[in-house]
Z-matrix of the N, CA and C atoms (Angstrom, degrees):
N
C 1 1.442
C 2 1.520 1 108.24
N 3 1.326 2 117.49 1 132.00
C 4 1.458 3 122.38 2 -176.67
C 5 1.517 4 112.78 3 -81.93
N 6 1.312 5 114.77 4 170.73
C 7 1.463 6 120.25 5 178.14
C 8 1.530 7 109.77 6 -72.32
N 9 1.316 8 115.00 7 149.33
C 10 1.461 9 120.20 8 179.61
C 11 1.517 10 109.56 9 -103.88
N 12 1.302 11 115.72 10 149.55
C 13 1.453 12 120.61 11 175.16
C 14 1.510 13 112.96 12 84.17
N 15 1.330 14 115.71 13 179.28
C 16 1.466 15 120.60 14 -179.02
C 17 1.527 16 110.70 15 -72.10
N 18 1.319 17 116.54 16 161.78
C 19 1.467 18 119.92 17 179.36
C 20 1.529 19 111.00 18 -61.19
N 21 1.319 20 116.05 19 152.86
C 22 1.454 21 121.96 20 -179.23
C 23 1.528 22 109.74 21 -60.87
N 24 1.347 23 115.50 22 134.76
C 25 1.460 24 120.47 23 178.57
C 26 1.511 25 113.95 24 92.41
N 27 1.341 26 118.50 25 -8.14
C 28 1.474 27 119.08 26 179.35
C 29 1.532 28 109.89 27 -82.86
N 30 1.317 29 115.91 28 159.96
C 31 1.463 30 121.66 29 -178.37
C 32 1.521 31 111.18 30 -74.79
N 33 1.343 32 114.75 31 154.87
C 34 1.464 33 119.27 32 175.48
C 35 1.525 34 108.85 33 -73.32
N 36 1.320 35 117.10 34 148.08
C 37 1.467 36 118.65 35 177.14
C 38 1.526 37 110.30 36 -64.71
N 39 1.325 38 119.19 37 145.74
C 40 1.462 39 121.74 38 178.92
C 41 1.532 40 110.78 39 -59.34
N 42 1.314 41 116.01 40 138.98
C 43 1.462 42 121.18 41 178.07
C 44 1.516 43 114.31 42 83.17
N 45 1.345 44 117.17 43 1.47
C 46 1.465 45 118.56 44 -179.57
C 47 1.520 46 109.49 45 -84.12
N 48 1.297 47 116.29 46 162.19
C 49 1.462 48 121.34 47 178.10
C 50 1.523 49 112.26 48 92.36
N 51 1.316 50 114.89 49 176.22
C 52 1.456 51 121.28 50 -179.44
C 53 1.522 52 109.35 51 -72.73
N 54 1.308 53 116.45 52 137.77
C 55 1.459 54 121.60 53 -178.80
C 56 1.531 55 109.66 54 -74.84
N 57 1.342 56 118.07 55 146.26
C 58 1.462 57 120.69 56 179.43
C 59 1.533 58 110.92 57 -60.42
N 60 1.329 59 115.60 58 134.95
C 61 1.452 60 120.47 59 178.20
C 62 1.514 61 115.06 60 85.28
N 63 1.328 62 118.09 61 -5.99
C 64 1.461 63 119.65 62 -179.65
C 65 1.527 64 109.34 63 -79.50
N 66 1.311 65 115.99 64 147.35
C 67 1.452 66 120.67 65 179.85
C 68 1.524 67 108.77 66 -75.50
N 69 1.317 68 116.85 67 133.22
C 70 1.458 69 119.79 68 -173.58
C 71 1.521 70 113.33 69 -99.45
N 72 1.298 71 118.58 70 2.53
C 73 1.459 72 120.11 71 -179.73
C 74 1.522 73 109.44 72 -133.02
N 75 1.320 74 115.27 73 140.08
C 76 1.460 75 120.76 74 177.46
C 77 1.523 76 110.85 75 -61.88
N 78 1.334 77 115.91 76 -35.00
C 79 1.461 78 120.83 77 -179.58
C 80 1.529 79 111.28 78 -61.18
N 81 1.334 80 117.04 79 -40.87
C 82 1.456 81 120.01 80 178.67
C 83 1.523 82 111.13 81 -63.13
N 84 1.310 83 116.12 82 -37.58
C 85 1.461 84 119.65 83 177.13
C 86 1.523 85 110.90 84 -64.38
N 87 1.341 86 116.65 85 -40.27
C 88 1.468 87 120.20 86 179.64
C 89 1.524 88 111.23 87 -67.28
N 90 1.326 89 117.94 88 -39.79
C 91 1.466 90 121.36 89 178.69
C 92 1.529 91 109.95 90 -64.89
N 93 1.317 92 116.29 91 -44.65
C 94 1.463 93 119.95 92 178.61
C 95 1.531 94 110.63 93 -61.56
N 96 1.319 95 116.87 94 -40.94
C 97 1.470 96 121.29 95 178.45
C 98 1.536 97 110.50 96 -63.21
N 99 1.336 98 117.32 97 -40.64
C 100 1.459 99 121.62 98 178.68
C 101 1.524 100 110.56 99 -61.42
N 102 1.320 101 117.03 100 -46.79
C 103 1.460 102 120.43 101 179.46
C 104 1.525 103 111.26 102 -61.00
N 105 1.322 104 117.10 103 -40.83
C 106 1.463 105 120.37 104 179.57
C 107 1.532 106 111.22 105 -66.29
N 108 1.329 107 117.42 106 -42.72
C 109 1.471 108 120.56 107 -179.40
C 110 1.523 109 112.02 108 -63.80
N 111 1.316 110 117.55 109 -36.49
C 112 1.462 111 121.85 110 -177.30
C 113 1.532 112 112.42 111 -96.69
N 114 1.335 113 116.02 112 8.05
C 115 1.464 114 122.77 113 179.97
C 116 1.526 115 111.92 114 50.48
N 117 1.317 116 115.18 115 48.39
C 118 1.456 117 121.95 116 178.98
C 119 1.526 118 109.40 117 -110.10
N 120 1.303 119 114.94 118 141.52
C 121 1.456 120 119.75 119 172.17
C 122 1.527 121 106.09 120 -125.45
N 123 1.328 122 118.00 121 119.21
C 124 1.463 123 120.56 122 -172.87
C 125 1.528 124 114.00 123 -53.64
N 126 1.319 125 118.02 124 -42.69
C 127 1.468 126 120.10 125 -177.93
C 128 1.525 127 110.41 126 -65.71
N 129 1.326 128 116.98 127 -41.21
C 130 1.464 129 120.41 128 178.48
C 131 1.523 130 110.44 129 -62.18
N 132 1.315 131 116.77 130 -41.77
C 133 1.470 132 120.49 131 179.68
C 134 1.524 133 111.03 132 -65.38
N 135 1.316 134 117.36 133 -39.98
C 136 1.466 135 120.83 134 178.18
C 137 1.529 136 109.97 135 -65.87
N 138 1.327 137 117.21 136 -41.14
C 139 1.459 138 120.86 137 -179.87
C 140 1.529 139 111.26 138 -63.07
N 141 1.331 140 117.61 139 -31.55
C 142 1.468 141 121.06 140 177.09
C 143 1.532 142 110.77 141 -66.86
N 144 1.330 143 116.78 142 -29.91
C 145 1.466 144 121.40 143 -178.15
C 146 1.532 145 113.75 144 -84.19
N 147 1.329 146 117.75 145 -16.91
C 148 1.460 147 120.94 146 -175.36
C 149 1.531 148 114.20 147 -55.33
N 150 1.349 149 120.39 148 -43.86
C 151 1.468 150 118.79 149 -179.00
C 152 1.529 151 113.56 150 -61.77
N 153 1.325 152 118.08 151 -23.28
C 154 1.462 153 121.73 152 -179.19
C 155 1.533 154 112.54 153 -86.07
N 156 1.328 155 117.39 154 -10.32
C 157 1.464 156 121.42 155 -176.31
C 158 1.520 157 111.43 156 -87.42
N 159 1.352 158 114.50 157 157.95
C 160 1.461 159 119.60 158 170.46
C 161 1.526 160 107.97 159 -65.95
N 162 1.313 161 116.53 160 158.58
C 163 1.473 162 121.05 161 -176.36
C 164 1.526 163 111.87 162 -60.39
N 165 1.350 164 117.19 163 -42.65
C 166 1.461 165 118.64 164 -178.11
C 167 1.525 166 111.71 165 -68.49
N 168 1.328 167 117.47 166 -35.85
C 169 1.470 168 120.60 167 177.93
C 170 1.521 169 110.49 168 -68.96
N 171 1.333 170 116.78 169 -40.43
C 172 1.467 171 120.40 170 178.79
C 173 1.526 172 110.38 171 -64.26
N 174 1.330 173 116.54 172 -41.22
C 175 1.465 174 120.12 173 177.92
C 176 1.525 175 110.61 174 -62.83
N 177 1.325 176 117.04 175 -41.15
C 178 1.472 177 120.97 176 178.71
C 179 1.532 178 110.66 177 -62.14
N 180 1.331 179 116.58 178 -43.72
C 181 1.468 180 120.77 179 179.67
C 182 1.523 181 110.31 180 -62.57
N 183 1.319 182 116.76 181 -44.88
C 184 1.462 183 119.90 182 -179.46
C 185 1.523 184 111.58 183 -64.91
N 186 1.327 185 117.39 184 -37.94
C 187 1.464 186 119.79 185 177.29
C 188 1.525 187 111.21 186 -66.13
N 189 1.327 188 116.63 187 -37.42
C 190 1.468 189 119.65 188 177.55
C 191 1.524 190 110.72 189 -65.82
N 192 1.334 191 116.62 190 -42.43
C 193 1.466 192 119.98 191 179.55
C 194 1.528 193 111.37 192 -67.11
N 195 1.326 194 115.92 193 -31.45
C 196 1.465 195 120.32 194 -179.72
C 197 1.523 196 111.53 195 -60.81
N 198 1.328 197 117.15 196 -30.01
C 199 1.466 198 120.75 197 179.26
C 200 1.529 199 112.19 198 -59.97
N 201 1.327 200 116.28 199 -27.98
C 202 1.458 201 120.07 200 -176.70
C 203 1.521 202 112.43 201 -95.04
N 204 1.323 203 116.66 202 -5.62
C 205 1.463 204 120.55 203 -179.26
C 206 1.523 205 110.85 204 -108.17
N 207 1.322 206 115.88 205 -43.97
C 208 1.454 207 122.57 206 -176.93
C 209 1.519 208 109.04 207 -106.42
N 210 1.327 209 119.12 208 123.52
C 211 1.467 210 118.84 209 179.74
C 212 1.524 211 111.22 210 -66.65
N 213 1.324 212 115.47 211 142.20
C 214 1.452 213 120.59 212 177.97
C 215 1.522 214 108.74 213 -87.33
N 216 1.313 215 116.25 214 136.98
C 217 1.458 216 120.69 215 179.16
C 218 1.517 217 109.05 216 -81.77
N 219 1.293 218 115.78 217 139.29
C 220 1.458 219 120.53 218 177.75
C 221 1.515 220 109.43 219 -94.01
N 222 1.316 221 114.84 220 146.57
C 223 1.449 222 119.86 221 177.39
C 224 1.524 223 107.46 222 -77.61
N 225 1.329 224 116.13 223 129.31
C 226 1.462 225 119.50 224 -179.84
C 227 1.521 226 109.00 225 -121.42
N 228 1.294 227 115.23 226 153.63
C 229 1.455 228 121.01 227 176.92
C 230 1.518 229 107.80 228 -112.24
N 231 1.316 230 116.30 229 126.07
C 232 1.455 231 120.81 230 -179.44
C 233 1.514 232 107.72 231 -102.76
N 234 1.313 233 115.18 232 123.62
C 235 1.456 234 119.79 233 177.39
C 236 1.513 235 108.97 234 -131.69
N 237 1.314 236 116.00 235 148.00
C 238 1.454 237 120.81 236 177.08
C 239 1.524 238 107.97 237 -154.49
N 240 1.297 239 115.99 238 145.86
C 241 1.462 240 119.56 239 178.77
C 242 1.517 241 111.04 240 -100.13
N 243 1.336 242 118.37 241 -8.68
C 244 1.458 243 121.90 242 -175.78
C 245 1.527 244 113.39 243 -99.00
N 246 1.304 245 118.40 244 1.66
C 247 1.458 246 120.96 245 -177.42
C 248 1.519 247 108.98 246 -98.95
N 249 1.347 248 117.47 247 126.16
C 250 1.468 249 118.45 248 178.74
C 251 1.523 250 110.13 249 -69.91
N 252 1.331 251 117.64 250 154.48
C 253 1.467 252 119.45 251 179.19
C 254 1.519 253 110.79 252 -62.37
N 255 1.309 254 116.46 253 148.71
C 256 1.456 255 121.62 254 -178.17
C 257 1.521 256 110.09 255 -68.66
N 258 1.332 257 115.55 256 139.12
C 259 1.456 258 121.58 257 176.29
C 260 1.521 259 108.37 258 -78.81
N 261 1.314 260 118.68 259 139.24
C 262 1.468 261 118.74 260 176.63
C 263 1.527 262 109.34 261 -66.00
N 264 1.328 263 115.11 262 140.06
C 265 1.458 264 119.61 263 -179.76
C 266 1.521 265 109.39 264 -72.34
N 267 1.326 266 114.17 265 145.33
C 268 1.465 267 118.27 266 178.16
C 269 1.511 268 108.87 267 -78.50
N 270 1.308 269 114.99 268 131.75
C 271 1.449 270 121.16 269 179.12
C 272 1.522 271 107.43 270 -117.70
N 273 1.355 272 117.53 271 113.14
C 274 1.463 273 118.71 272 -177.47
C 275 1.530 274 112.32 273 -63.10
N 276 1.328 275 117.12 274 -25.69
C 277 1.460 276 119.49 275 -179.46
C 278 1.529 277 111.77 276 -72.91
N 279 1.322 278 117.83 277 -25.93
C 280 1.457 279 119.89 278 -176.82
C 281 1.522 280 111.77 279 -70.76
N 282 1.332 281 118.48 280 -20.32
C 283 1.459 282 121.75 281 -178.44
C 284 1.524 283 111.55 282 -80.47
N 285 1.318 284 116.37 283 -20.67
C 286 1.468 285 119.53 284 -177.16
C 287 1.518 286 110.28 285 -87.20
N 288 1.257 287 115.70 286 143.80
C 289 1.459 288 119.91 287 177.88
C 290 1.516 289 109.65 288 -82.54
N 291 1.295 290 116.28 289 166.34
C 292 1.463 291 121.64 290 178.67
C 293 1.516 292 110.65 291 -60.96
N 294 1.360 293 117.70 292 -39.65
C 295 1.458 294 120.99 293 -179.58
C 296 1.527 295 110.71 294 -63.87
N 297 1.333 296 116.43 295 -40.86
C 298 1.460 297 119.33 296 -179.20
C 299 1.517 298 110.47 297 -66.43
N 300 1.324 299 117.69 298 -37.86
C 301 1.462 300 120.82 299 178.39
C 302 1.525 301 110.76 300 -67.44
N 303 1.348 302 116.33 301 -40.01
C 304 1.457 303 119.82 302 178.33
C 305 1.522 304 111.04 303 -64.19
N 306 1.317 305 116.76 304 -42.94
C 307 1.476 306 119.41 305 179.40
C 308 1.517 307 110.82 306 -66.22
N 309 1.314 308 117.52 307 -35.75
C 310 1.457 309 120.73 308 176.94
C 311 1.525 310 110.83 309 -66.01
N 312 1.324 311 117.51 310 -39.60
C 313 1.443 312 121.30 311 178.77
C 314 1.531 313 111.46 312 -67.41
N 315 1.336 314 117.01 313 -37.91
C 316 1.464 315 120.91 314 -179.04
C 317 1.522 316 110.43 315 -69.68
N 318 1.325 317 117.96 316 -41.61
C 319 1.464 318 121.07 317 -178.00
C 320 1.518 319 112.37 318 -71.12
N 321 1.323 320 117.75 319 -25.60
C 322 1.476 321 119.97 320 -178.61
C 323 1.524 322 111.88 321 -81.04
N 324 1.344 323 118.53 322 -8.83
C 325 1.476 324 120.64 323 -179.63
C 326 1.455 325 111.84 324 -81.63
Protein backbone atom coordinates (compact mmCIF):
# COMPACT_ATOMS: atom_id res chain seq x y z
CA UNK A 1 0.00 0.00 0.00
CA UNK A 2 1.44 3.38 -1.02
CA UNK A 3 1.74 6.56 0.98
CA UNK A 4 -1.27 8.84 1.14
CA UNK A 5 -1.29 12.56 0.61
CA UNK A 6 1.32 14.93 -0.78
CA UNK A 7 5.03 14.36 -0.20
CA UNK A 8 6.45 15.47 3.14
CA UNK A 9 7.40 19.16 3.19
CA UNK A 10 5.07 20.22 0.36
CA UNK A 11 2.55 23.04 0.80
CA UNK A 12 -1.11 22.47 1.56
CA UNK A 13 -3.45 22.97 -1.38
CA UNK A 14 -5.17 26.39 -1.39
CA UNK A 15 -8.55 26.38 0.34
CA UNK A 16 -7.83 23.23 2.34
CA UNK A 17 -8.46 22.96 6.05
CA UNK A 18 -11.16 24.30 8.33
CA UNK A 19 -12.54 27.68 7.31
CA UNK A 20 -12.02 30.60 9.73
CA UNK A 21 -14.95 31.03 12.10
CA UNK A 22 -16.45 27.61 11.41
CA UNK A 23 -17.53 25.54 14.38
CA UNK A 24 -15.17 22.62 14.88
CA UNK A 25 -17.36 20.38 17.01
CA UNK A 26 -20.71 18.77 16.32
CA UNK A 27 -21.70 19.49 19.91
CA UNK A 28 -21.31 23.24 19.38
CA UNK A 29 -23.60 23.02 16.38
CA UNK A 30 -26.21 21.17 18.45
CA UNK A 31 -26.02 23.74 21.28
CA UNK A 32 -26.38 26.61 18.82
CA UNK A 33 -29.36 24.86 17.20
CA UNK A 34 -30.98 24.39 20.64
CA UNK A 35 -30.63 28.08 21.47
CA UNK A 36 -32.12 29.06 18.11
CA UNK A 37 -35.09 26.67 18.47
CA UNK A 38 -35.92 27.95 21.96
CA UNK A 39 -35.18 31.60 21.04
CA UNK A 40 -32.58 31.87 23.78
CA UNK A 41 -29.54 34.07 23.76
CA UNK A 42 -27.04 33.18 26.50
CA UNK A 43 -25.92 36.76 27.19
CA UNK A 44 -29.52 37.98 27.45
CA UNK A 45 -30.34 35.18 29.88
CA UNK A 46 -27.29 35.97 32.01
CA UNK A 47 -28.19 39.68 32.03
CA UNK A 48 -31.66 38.77 33.37
CA UNK A 49 -29.98 37.00 36.31
CA UNK A 50 -27.60 39.84 37.22
CA UNK A 51 -30.01 41.72 39.56
CA UNK A 52 -30.40 38.54 41.66
CA UNK A 53 -26.63 38.05 42.07
CA UNK A 54 -24.33 39.36 44.76
CA UNK A 55 -22.31 42.39 43.66
CA UNK A 56 -19.01 40.51 43.45
CA UNK A 57 -20.55 37.68 41.41
CA UNK A 58 -22.24 40.15 39.06
CA UNK A 59 -18.95 42.00 38.59
CA UNK A 60 -17.19 38.70 37.81
CA UNK A 61 -19.84 37.79 35.22
CA UNK A 62 -19.59 41.19 33.56
CA UNK A 63 -15.80 40.98 33.43
CA UNK A 64 -16.03 37.53 31.84
CA UNK A 65 -18.51 38.79 29.24
CA UNK A 66 -16.29 41.79 28.55
CA UNK A 67 -13.62 39.42 27.19
CA UNK A 68 -15.91 38.60 24.28
CA UNK A 69 -16.90 42.19 23.53
CA UNK A 70 -13.71 44.18 24.06
CA UNK A 71 -10.48 42.83 22.55
CA UNK A 72 -7.68 42.29 25.03
CA UNK A 73 -4.40 44.01 24.24
CA UNK A 74 -1.34 41.82 24.09
CA UNK A 75 1.90 42.82 25.70
CA UNK A 76 4.52 43.43 23.03
CA UNK A 77 8.23 43.96 23.25
CA UNK A 78 9.74 46.59 20.98
CA UNK A 79 13.35 46.10 20.05
CA UNK A 80 15.54 47.83 17.52
CA UNK A 81 19.24 47.86 16.81
CA UNK A 82 19.22 51.20 14.94
CA UNK A 83 18.00 53.43 17.77
CA UNK A 84 20.66 55.19 19.85
CA UNK A 85 20.32 54.91 23.63
CA UNK A 86 18.22 57.62 25.25
CA UNK A 87 20.08 60.58 26.70
CA UNK A 88 19.35 61.22 30.37
CA UNK A 89 17.14 64.26 30.82
CA UNK A 90 18.71 67.28 32.42
CA UNK A 91 17.34 67.96 35.85
CA UNK A 92 18.10 71.46 37.16
CA UNK A 93 17.54 70.26 40.72
CA UNK A 94 20.27 67.63 40.46
CA UNK A 95 22.95 70.33 40.05
CA UNK A 96 22.13 71.99 43.35
CA UNK A 97 23.55 70.70 46.55
CA UNK A 98 21.46 69.91 49.60
CA UNK A 99 22.85 73.00 51.38
CA UNK A 100 21.84 75.27 48.51
CA UNK A 101 18.33 73.82 48.48
CA UNK A 102 18.04 74.25 52.25
CA UNK A 103 19.18 77.87 52.06
CA UNK A 104 16.72 78.51 49.24
CA UNK A 105 13.91 77.02 51.30
CA UNK A 106 14.84 79.10 54.37
CA UNK A 107 15.05 82.38 52.44
CA UNK A 108 11.69 81.83 50.73
CA UNK A 109 9.86 81.59 54.10
